[in-house]
C-alpha positions, 0 to 999 in steps of 0.5 A: 145309468147316466154319463156323469154316474157311469164316469163317476163308476168307472172313470172318464168315459171313453165315448165321452172324452172322444166326443169332446175331443173331436168338438174342440177339433171341429171348433178350430177353423180350417184356414188355422190348422192349412196355417200351421201345416204351411209354416211347418212346411216351410223349412222342408220346402227350403231344403228341398230347393237348396238341394237344387242349387249351387254353392255360390247361390246358397251363400249369396241369395235366400232359397226363396230367390233361387229363381234369380240364380241364372240373372247373377251368374250362378247358373240354374237349378241343377242335379249335380249336387245330388250326383256328388252325394251319391258319388263315394269319391265325393262325400266318403261314401253316402251310398254306401251309408244308406245301405248301412242305415237300412240295414240297421234300421230294419233289423233293429226294427224287427227284433225289439217288436217281435220280443216286445210283443211276446212279453206284452202278452204275457205280460197282459194274459198269463198270470205268474208270479212276480207278473206286476212287479215285473212290469212295473220295474221295465216301464221304469227303465224307460227313465234311464238315458240311454246315453248313461249307459253308451260307454258300459255297453261299448266296454261290454262289446269290447271285452265282454263283462265279467263279475268278480266274487271275492268269497270264492275269489271265482270270476263270472263270465256274464257276458262273453267277449264277443268281440262285437265294437265297431260292428253294426250287431253292436247298433242292433243290440243297443236299440234292442236293449233300449226300446223295448221298456217302450215297446213293451209298454205300448204294446202291452197297453193294446193287448190288454184291452183285447176281448178276454172271452175270444182268448177263452174260446179259444182255450176251450177249443184247446188252443195253447199260448202260442197258438192265441198269440199269433192267431189271435193277438198278432192279427188283432194288434196290426194297429199298435205294431204298426205305430211302434214300426213307425216310432223304431224305424225312425229313431233308428234311422236317424240315430247318429250318437250310437251308431257313432259310439259303438261303430266308431272308426269303421267307415265300411259301417257307418250309417248315412246320418254320420256320413252326411254329418261329414260332407261339408268337409274341411274347412266346409268346402262342401257344405252346399251338398249338405242339403241335397244329402240330408233330403236323400236320407229323408226319403225313406223314413217319409215313405215308410210314415206315409204307408202306415199312417193310416194304423199310428192313431189306432195304435198310440191312443188304444189302451189309453182310456180305460171305462 
């Protein structure tokens, strides 16, 4: 069967599609790619340079003229901005905020991965009634804006959720009052709820493309679903699990709105993103610390991304095209 016949019978051929993509990328001159890399890097470079400059230097000269700071009486490059940022007295606790961010991001990444992996395997390889409709309903939740659910969720965390049945005049507790408002667990639950639809969709596309013959052989040998999942699916799904880890960790680490809404005025539980937003202080007297604070909180997500990037493309594209 020719390539054209195979495309007609089964849809787009993955090999042919991959060849066209590689051919398109190969036709782009290297200098064009490097040009975009440099343009994309310039803001980060400016942020890094300014993080070592004094307030007056930042206000009066662009970062690309940092080498003239000493000649104009503004001093040279200094580490004082970082000392002030990491000192709790100057910034209200950025060091503590970094610990809170880690506590939020790590747990809010592990929980969705664990739940979504089980759910994706069930949707892909366990035949049960209503499976397709339930999967469609789960994926449809991706269309729900997270902003519209924040206040109802906060009210539920503060006082629980109760449903009154008029016919029998009875109130049923749907969610108990756990007094979670203002705590980090409220952020965990919120991030988990918002992340699960995308996580299940992404992992399902990958897991459903795994070879079914391997699972059938395991069943013949007496393996149950949990054994198949733990011994076969998880090791084979490392690329997609790493890809979602990157997405979820970056989202939770850089989140501002959910953390501010759920934690509110509990200063001791605020993550670094919320603390950094207040670095400038009253009347912007400490605005020069914003660059150092922003660079500090970018170090961790950059390290996570570069350590897992080799899995990123494989995890995202696997299962996206089927022959």
